[in-house]
VEXRONU-977273 format. One record per residue (C-alpha): residue number from 1; x, y, z; chain. Coordinates in steps of 0.5 Angstrom, whole numbers. Example, Ala and Ser with C-alpha at 12.3 -4.5 7.8 and 13.67 -1.06 7.14 Angstrom:
REM residues 2
R  seq     px     py     pz  mol
R    1     25     -9     16    A
R    2     27     -2     14    A
REM end
This chain:
REM residues 387
R  seq     px     py     pz  mol
R    1     12    -40     42    A
R    2     18    -35     41    A
R    3     20    -31     35    A
R    4     25    -37     30    A
R    5     32    -33     30    A
R    6     34    -31     24    A
R    7     41    -26     22    A
R    8     37    -23     17    A
R    9     32    -20     21    A
R   10     38    -17     25    A
R   11     40    -14     20    A
R   12     34    -11     17    A
R   13     33     -8     25    A
R   14     39     -5     24    A
R   15     37      0     19    A
R   16     32      2     23    A
R   17     33      8     28    A
R   18     26      8     30    A
R   19     28      1     34    A
R   20     29      0     41    A
R   21     27      8     42    A
R   22     19      5     40    A
R   23     15     -1     39    A
R   24     13      1     32    A
R   25      6     -4     31    A
R   26      3      1     26    A
R   27      6      0     19    A
R   28     -2      0     16    A
R   29     -2      8     18    A
R   30      5     11     16    A
R   31     12      7     17    A
R   32     18     10     21    A
R   33     24     11     15    A
R   34     30      6     14    A
R   35     37      9     15    A
R   36     39      9      8    A
R   37     32     13      6    A
R   38     33     18     12    A
R   39     41     19      9    A
R   40     38     20      2    A
R   41     34     26      3    A
R   42     39     29      8    A
R   43     44     29      2    A
R   44     38     31     -3    A
R   45     37     36      2    A
R   46     45     38      1    A
R   47     46     38     -5    A
R   48     39     43     -6    A
R   49     43     48     -1    A
R   50     49     47     -4    A
R   51     48     46    -12    A
R   52     41     48    -14    A
R   53     40     46    -21    A
R   54     46     43    -23    A
R   55     44     37    -19    A
R   56     38     36    -22    A
R   57     40     32    -27    A
R   58     42     26    -21    A
R   59     36     26    -18    A
R   60     32     25    -25    A
R   61     37     20    -26    A
R   62     34     16    -20    A
R   63     27     18    -21    A
R   64     28     14    -26    A
R   65     31      8    -23    A
R   66     25      8    -19    A
R   67     21      6    -26    A
R   68     25      0    -26    A
R   69     27     -3    -19    A
R   70     18     -3    -17    A
R   71     18     -5    -24    A
R   72     22    -10    -22    A
R   73     18    -12    -15    A
R   74     12    -13    -19    A
R   75     14    -16    -25    A
R   76     12    -11    -29    A
R   77     15     -7    -34    A
R   78     19      0    -32    A
R   79     14      3    -38    A
R   80      7      0    -34    A
R   81     10      3    -27    A
R   82      8     11    -26    A
R   83     10     16    -21    A
R   84      4     19    -17    A
R   85      3     23    -11    A
R   86     -1     18     -7    A
R   87     -6     12     -7    A
R   88    -11     17     -8    A
R   89     -8     20    -14    A
R   90     -6     13    -18    A
R   91    -14     12    -17    A
R   92    -17     18    -20    A
R   93    -12     17    -25    A
R   94    -16     11    -27    A
R   95    -23     13    -25    A
R   96    -23     20    -28    A
R   97    -18     17    -35    A
R   98    -23     11    -36    A
R   99    -28     12    -42    A
R  100    -34     11    -38    A
R  101    -41     11    -42    A
R  102    -47     14    -39    A
R  103    -50      7    -35    A
R  104    -44      4    -35    A
R  105    -42      1    -27    A
R  106    -37      0    -22    A
R  107    -36     -6    -17    A
R  108    -33     -5    -10    A
R  109    -33     -7     -3    A
R  110    -37     -3      2    A
R  111    -31     -4      7    A
R  112    -26     -1      3    A
R  113    -22      5      6    A
R  114    -24     12      3    A
R  115    -19     12     -2    A
R  116    -22      7     -7    A
R  117    -29      9     -6    A
R  118    -30     17     -7    A
R  119    -26     17    -13    A
R  120    -32     12    -16    A
R  121    -37     15    -12    A
R  122    -35     22    -16    A
R  123    -36     19    -22    A
R  124    -44     19    -21    A
R  125    -45     26    -23    A
R  126    -43     23    -31    A
R  127    -48     17    -30    A
R  128    -44     12    -27    A
R  129    -47      8    -22    A
R  130    -43      5    -16    A
R  131    -46     -2    -13    A
R  132    -42     -2     -7    A
R  133    -43     -9     -4    A
R  134    -43    -12      4    A
R  135    -38    -17      6    A
R  136    -37    -20     12    A
R  137    -30    -20     15    A
R  138    -27    -23      8    A
R  139    -28    -21      1    A
R  140    -33    -26     -3    A
R  141    -31    -26    -10    A
R  142    -38    -29    -11    A
R  143    -41    -23     -8    A
R  144    -38    -19    -12    A
R  145    -39    -22    -19    A
R  146    -47    -23    -17    A
R  147    -47    -15    -17    A
R  148    -43    -16    -24    A
R  149    -48    -14    -30    A
R  150    -47    -13    -38    A
R  151    -45     -6    -35    A
R  152    -40     -8    -31    A
R  153    -33     -4    -34    A
R  154    -30     -5    -28    A
R  155    -29     -8    -21    A
R  156    -25     -4    -16    A
R  157    -23     -8     -9    A
R  158    -16     -7     -4    A
R  159    -11    -13     -4    A
R  160    -11    -13      4    A
R  161    -17    -11      8    A
R  162    -15     -4     11    A
R  163    -19     -7     17    A
R  164    -21    -14     17    A
R  165    -13    -16     14    A
R  166    -16    -21      9    A
R  167    -10    -21      3    A
R  168    -15    -23     -3    A
R  169    -13    -28     -8    A
R  170    -12    -23    -14    A
R  171    -11    -28    -19    A
R  172    -18    -31    -18    A
R  173    -21    -25    -18    A
R  174    -17    -22    -24    A
R  175    -20    -28    -27    A
R  176    -27    -28    -25    A
R  177    -28    -20    -27    A
R  178    -25    -21    -33    A
R  179    -30    -28    -35    A
R  180    -35    -22    -33    A
R  181    -32    -18    -38    A
R  182    -30    -12    -34    A
R  183    -23    -10    -32    A
R  184    -19    -10    -25    A
R  185    -17     -5    -21    A
R  186    -13     -6    -15    A
R  187    -11     -1     -8    A
R  188     -5     -6     -6    A
R  189     -3     -1     -1    A
R  190     -4     -5      5    A
R  191      0    -11      2    A
R  192      6     -8     -3    A
R  193     13     -8      1    A
R  194     10    -13      5    A
R  195      8    -20      1    A
R  196     10    -21     -6    A
R  197      6    -20    -13    A
R  198      7    -21    -20    A
R  199      2    -18    -25    A
R  200      4    -22    -29    A
R  201      2    -29    -26    A
R  202     -4    -25    -23    A
R  203     -6    -22    -29    A
R  204     -8    -15    -25    A
R  205    -10     -9    -30    A
R  206     -9     -3    -26    A
R  207     -7     -2    -19    A
R  208     -4      5    -15    A
R  209     -1      5     -9    A
R  210      2     11     -3    A
R  211      9     10     -1    A
R  212      9     11      6    A
R  213      6      5      9    A
R  214      9     -2      8    A
R  215     14      0      3    A
R  216     17      5      8    A
R  217     17     11      4    A
R  218     16     18      4    A
R  219      9     22      5    A
R  220      8     24     -2    A
R  221      9     19     -6    A
R  222      7     13     -9    A
R  223      6      8    -15    A
R  224      1      7    -20    A
R  225      2      1    -25    A
R  226     -2      1    -32    A
R  227     -1     -5    -36    A
R  228      1     -4    -41    A
R  229     -5     -5    -47    A
R  230     -9      0    -42    A
R  231     -5      6    -44    A
R  232     -9      8    -49    A
R  233    -15      7    -45    A
R  234    -15     11    -40    A
R  235    -16     19    -44    A
R  236     -9     23    -41    A
R  237    -10     27    -34    A
R  238     -5     32    -32    A
R  239     -1     33    -39    A
R  240      5     37    -37    A
R  241     13     37    -40    A
R  242     14     31    -37    A
R  243      9     27    -41    A
R  244     11     27    -48    A
R  245     16     24    -51    A
R  246     21     30    -52    A
R  247     20     32    -44    A
R  248     27     35    -45    A
R  249     26     40    -51    A
R  250     21     45    -48    A
R  251     20     49    -56    A
R  252     18     43    -59    A
R  253     11     42    -57    A
R  254      7     37    -60    A
R  255      3     33    -56    A
R  256      8     26    -57    A
R  257      5     22    -51    A
R  258     10     18    -49    A
R  259      8     10    -50    A
R  260      9      9    -42    A
R  261      5     10    -35    A
R  262     10     16    -34    A
R  263      5     21    -38    A
R  264      2     21    -32    A
R  265      7     25    -28    A
R  266      6     31    -31    A
R  267     10     37    -29    A
R  268     16     37    -24    A
R  269     16     30    -19    A
R  270     17     31    -11    A
R  271     25     29    -12    A
R  272     26     28     -5    A
R  273     20     24     -4    A
R  274     22     19    -10    A
R  275     30     19     -7    A
R  276     28     17     -1    A
R  277     23     12     -4    A
R  278     28      9     -8    A
R  279     33      8     -2    A
R  280     27      4      2    A
R  281     25      0     -5    A
R  282     33     -2     -6    A
R  283     32     -4      2    A
R  284     26     -9      1    A
R  285     29    -11     -5    A
R  286     35    -14     -1    A
R  287     31    -18      4    A
R  288     26    -20     -1    A
R  289     18    -19     -1    A
R  290     17    -27      0    A
R  291     22    -28      6    A
R  292     19    -21      9    A
R  293     12    -23      8    A
R  294     13    -31     12    A
R  295     17    -26     17    A
R  296     11    -22     18    A
R  297      6    -27     18    A
R  298     10    -31     24    A
R  299     10    -24     28    A
R  300      3    -24     27    A
R  301      2    -31     29    A
R  302      6    -29     35    A
R  303      3    -24     37    A
R  304     -3    -27     36    A
R  305     -1    -33     42    A
R  306      1    -27     47    A
R  307     -6    -23     45    A
R  308    -10    -28     47    A
R  309     -6    -30     53    A
R  310     -9    -23     57    A
R  311    -15    -24     54    A
R  312    -15    -20     47    A
R  313    -22    -23     42    A
R  314    -18    -24     35    A
R  315    -23    -20     31    A
R  316    -18    -21     24    A
R  317    -19    -28     20    A
R  318    -13    -33     23    A
R  319    -14    -38     16    A
R  320    -13    -40     11    A
R  321     -5    -37     12    A
R  322     -5    -36      4    A
R  323    -10    -30      6    A
R  324     -7    -27     12    A
R  325     -3    -21     12    A
R  326      1    -16     17    A
R  327     -5    -13     19    A
R  328     -8    -16     26    A
R  329    -15    -13     29    A
R  330    -18    -14     36    A
R  331    -20    -12     43    A
R  332    -19    -12     50    A
R  333    -26    -14     53    A
R  334    -29     -9     58    A
R  335    -24     -4     56    A
R  336    -24      3     52    A
R  337    -20      1     45    A
R  338    -18      8     45    A
R  339    -16     10     52    A
R  340    -12      3     52    A
R  341     -8      5     44    A
R  342     -6     13     49    A
R  343     -3      9     53    A
R  344      0      5     50    A
R  345      4     11     47    A
R  346      5     13     53    A
R  347      9      7     54    A
R  348     12      9     46    A
R  349      8      2     43    A
R  350      6      5     37    A
R  351     -1      1     35    A
R  352     -7      4     31    A
R  353    -15      5     33    A
R  354    -19      3     27    A
R  355    -28      2     28    A
R  356    -27      1     35    A
R  357    -22     -4     35    A
R  358    -15     -4     36    A
R  359    -10     -6     30    A
R  360     -3     -8     29    A
R  361      1     -9     24    A
R  362      8    -10     24    A
R  363     14    -10     19    A
R  364     19    -15     19    A
R  365     25    -12     23    A
R  366     20    -12     29    A
R  367     23    -17     35    A
R  368     21    -22     41    A
R  369     23    -15     45    A
R  370     18    -11     42    A
R  371     13    -16     42    A
R  372     14    -17     50    A
R  373     14     -9     50    A
R  374      6     -9     46    A
R  375      3    -14     51    A
R  376      6    -11     57    A
R  377      3     -4     55    A
R  378     -4     -8     54    A
R  379     -3    -11     60    A
R  380     -2     -5     64    A
R  381     -7     -1     60    A
R  382    -12     -6     62    A
R  383    -11     -6     69    A
R  384    -12      1     69    A
R  385    -18      1     65    A
R  386    -21     -4     69    A
R  387    -20      0     76    A
REM end
């Protein structure tokens, strides 16, 4: 089953300098930068070197646009979007700012990425219990609900599992969590940029995401969503000149916090990083999250069939379709999986090794030639490992 031909994805591919040089199947780890993102960063470097301070107002304007572009992508208001350094930064803002009381608890699955575990485990020294619930290859909401009690204040989970690739029904999760009187925090990094999300329709309360994976931005950038009604709930952390309404008046000292998630942005921003992220977000918006998501699922379906044809065992769930994601985990029996990954690297094919298995995570610009390249490298590696 070949990929369907569509000029949109040829156009997307032309925006990726890496295309044709590497077969890139690792967006769940870190994305190569699109050409427009590279160019935006290069322009910032020129301005920083040749203008310095006089260029700052333009940079500041561009960073403000990131709030609006991101808000449009997820169905939020710009005031509900904050710029962060990483997913961890966003998780920590919520974890440390939440009004916990001794005896409260937070519920989360055991297979969350460490980013969505350590900030919550760090609360145990403050008397907050962390209930970690073992799950199978997909997130079972009833298991999480059984772990909730009258002291559960928050449930934390990933939109997409970094190992299994299971894409959680966020609306169902939010309904369950709210029914139990708690709030829902979502680690969105493995879905944002690959699939559509509407924070109003799903009803989630918070999300955090780094910009360096499916959003295709630079490292050191991230997005934080805080439902507006929850802004007064969280204790402000990292407060600085950029947290207050009078942010440009450096002699007017009054703790008058912005009524926006940008109150958590504190001090000097990562201008170059977010200028790059802005370009990536505009590129993704041009193609549309729904179309991107459908293309990614089609790519992975073709990959799945081609992998099975060379003897791979698919680990990730393959149904129902609405729960699938851009992550596909598999293994080739009787082979050293890490050695296979290294062999693929030597052939300019990029994929990941996680928990003893191989993982691919292609974005929508991947084409049939890339898939052929991947399968050829794996077959060659399989023959090497079996002698």
